[in-house]
Backbone as numpy.savetxt, mean C-alpha at the origin, in Angstrom:
# Nx Ny Nz CAx CAy CAz Cx Cy Cz
10.88 7.33 12.20 9.80 7.51 11.13 10.61 7.23 9.84
9.90 6.61 8.80 10.51 6.37 7.62 10.43 7.67 6.65
11.50 7.54 5.72 11.52 8.59 4.68 10.23 9.06 4.22
9.68 10.39 3.90 8.57 10.52 3.11 8.48 9.76 1.66
7.60 9.23 1.21 7.15 8.79 0.02 6.83 9.97 -0.89
7.72 9.93 -2.09 7.46 10.91 -3.04 7.02 9.85 -4.17
5.87 10.42 -4.90 5.42 9.68 -6.01 4.76 10.79 -6.91
5.32 11.10 -8.10 4.92 12.00 -9.19 4.22 11.37 -10.25
3.86 12.34 -11.18 3.12 12.13 -12.38 4.03 11.18 -13.52
5.36 11.57 -13.23 6.36 10.70 -14.15 6.43 9.24 -13.49
6.52 9.15 -12.34 6.53 7.71 -11.79 5.24 7.05 -12.07
4.17 7.54 -11.97 2.84 6.89 -12.35 2.78 6.65 -13.80
3.20 7.39 -14.58 3.35 7.21 -16.26 4.10 5.93 -16.62
5.39 5.95 -15.73 6.27 4.82 -16.05 5.58 3.41 -15.51
4.85 3.42 -14.27 4.19 2.18 -13.76 3.14 2.09 -14.79
2.43 2.84 -15.29 1.24 2.63 -16.01 1.78 1.87 -17.24
2.79 2.62 -17.96 3.38 1.96 -19.13 3.74 0.38 -19.04
4.50 0.26 -17.85 5.15 -1.09 -17.44 3.75 -2.07 -17.44
2.60 -1.76 -16.96 1.66 -2.45 -16.76 0.58 -2.61 -17.93
0.95 -1.72 -19.04 0.08 -1.66 -20.15 -1.22 -0.93 -20.12
-1.19 -0.03 -19.17 -2.42 0.72 -19.07 -2.27 2.18 -19.18
-3.23 2.78 -20.01 -3.22 4.08 -20.58 -3.93 5.07 -19.52
-3.13 6.06 -19.00 -3.81 7.20 -18.19 -3.84 8.27 -18.90
-5.00 9.03 -19.20 -4.89 10.31 -19.81 -4.07 11.29 -18.99
-3.17 12.09 -19.79 -2.27 13.03 -19.10 -2.88 14.10 -18.08
-4.35 14.40 -18.45 -4.89 15.30 -17.47 -5.12 14.53 -16.17
-5.31 13.28 -16.00 -5.59 12.56 -14.71 -4.30 12.33 -13.97
-3.10 12.23 -14.60 -1.92 11.87 -13.96 -1.70 12.45 -12.78
-1.59 13.78 -12.73 -1.42 14.61 -11.46 -2.27 14.18 -10.27
-3.38 14.05 -10.42 -4.54 13.81 -9.33 -4.19 12.37 -8.87
-4.03 11.33 -9.72 -3.86 9.89 -9.29 -2.69 9.87 -8.63
-1.56 10.61 -9.27 -0.14 10.48 -8.50 -0.32 10.96 -7.02
-1.08 12.02 -6.97 -1.34 12.45 -5.41 -2.03 11.44 -4.73
-3.05 10.75 -5.17 -3.70 9.79 -4.38 -2.65 8.65 -3.95
-2.11 8.29 -5.08 -1.02 7.10 -4.61 0.16 7.42 -3.85
0.53 8.71 -3.65 1.53 9.14 -2.83 1.00 8.94 -1.34
-0.21 9.75 -1.14 -1.04 9.64 0.17 -1.25 8.04 0.52
-1.38 7.40 -0.33 -1.65 5.77 -0.05 -0.29 5.16 0.40
0.71 5.44 -0.47 2.15 4.98 0.10 2.44 5.44 1.45
2.32 6.77 1.68 2.63 7.46 2.90 1.92 6.84 4.20
0.74 6.54 3.90 -0.24 5.56 4.95 0.56 4.40 5.24
0.72 3.60 4.21 1.26 2.14 4.23 2.70 2.37 5.07
3.64 3.45 4.68 4.76 3.48 5.30 4.67 3.66 6.75
3.62 4.59 7.32 3.32 4.70 8.73 3.01 3.36 9.37
2.38 2.54 8.91 1.81 1.32 9.16 3.00 0.29 9.52
4.01 0.19 8.45 4.93 -0.65 8.34 6.01 -0.14 9.38
5.97 1.14 9.76 7.05 1.75 10.79 6.57 1.39 12.16
5.30 0.93 12.39 4.94 0.79 13.73 5.51 -0.33 14.39
5.98 -0.09 15.69 6.77 -1.29 16.33 5.60 -2.15 17.03
5.44 -3.31 16.53 4.35 -4.07 17.16 4.81 -5.32 17.96
5.94 -5.37 18.37 6.53 -6.62 18.91 6.00 -6.84 20.19
5.47 -6.09 20.93 4.67 -6.36 22.47 3.26 -6.38 22.28
2.77 -6.08 21.22 1.37 -5.92 21.04 0.50 -7.36 20.87
-0.24 -7.37 21.77 -1.21 -8.75 21.73 -2.27 -8.45 20.82
-2.75 -9.44 20.05 -3.79 -9.28 19.19 -5.14 -9.07 20.08
-6.05 -8.12 19.53 -7.38 -8.02 20.27 -8.20 -8.98 19.99
-8.14 -9.85 19.01 -9.21 -10.82 18.74 -8.36 -12.17 18.18
-8.45 -13.17 18.71 -7.88 -14.41 18.32 -8.85 -15.40 17.79
-8.72 -16.21 16.84 -9.60 -17.15 16.15 -9.11 -18.47 16.51
-9.87 -19.46 16.91 -9.32 -20.85 17.05 -10.32 -21.84 16.07
-9.63 -21.93 15.10 -10.33 -22.95 14.06 -10.66 -24.30 14.43
-11.72 -24.93 14.20 -11.94 -26.26 14.63 -11.19 -27.20 13.88
-10.53 -27.95 14.58 -9.64 -29.03 13.99 -10.29 -30.46 13.71
-10.45 -30.91 12.53 -10.88 -32.41 12.34 -9.94 -33.00 11.61
-9.76 -34.35 11.98 -8.66 -34.97 11.24 -9.38 -35.45 10.01
-8.51 -35.59 8.79 -8.91 -36.08 7.73 -9.30 -37.46 7.71
-10.46 -37.92 7.01 -10.87 -39.41 6.93 -10.14 -40.08 5.96
């Protein structure tokens, strides 16, 4: 399992400043908690071992030669 992701209000403020976005100070804590949960979820997905997993659905696109 990957290391737990921590993302605090200071991290969010730095990221917002780099992006040129203003986040009101009273909203920093709540948004930082939401982002931390999102990053933790992505870390669990990325840690999944999918080498032997077959796709449940496959798509075969029709192929037409160019004229």
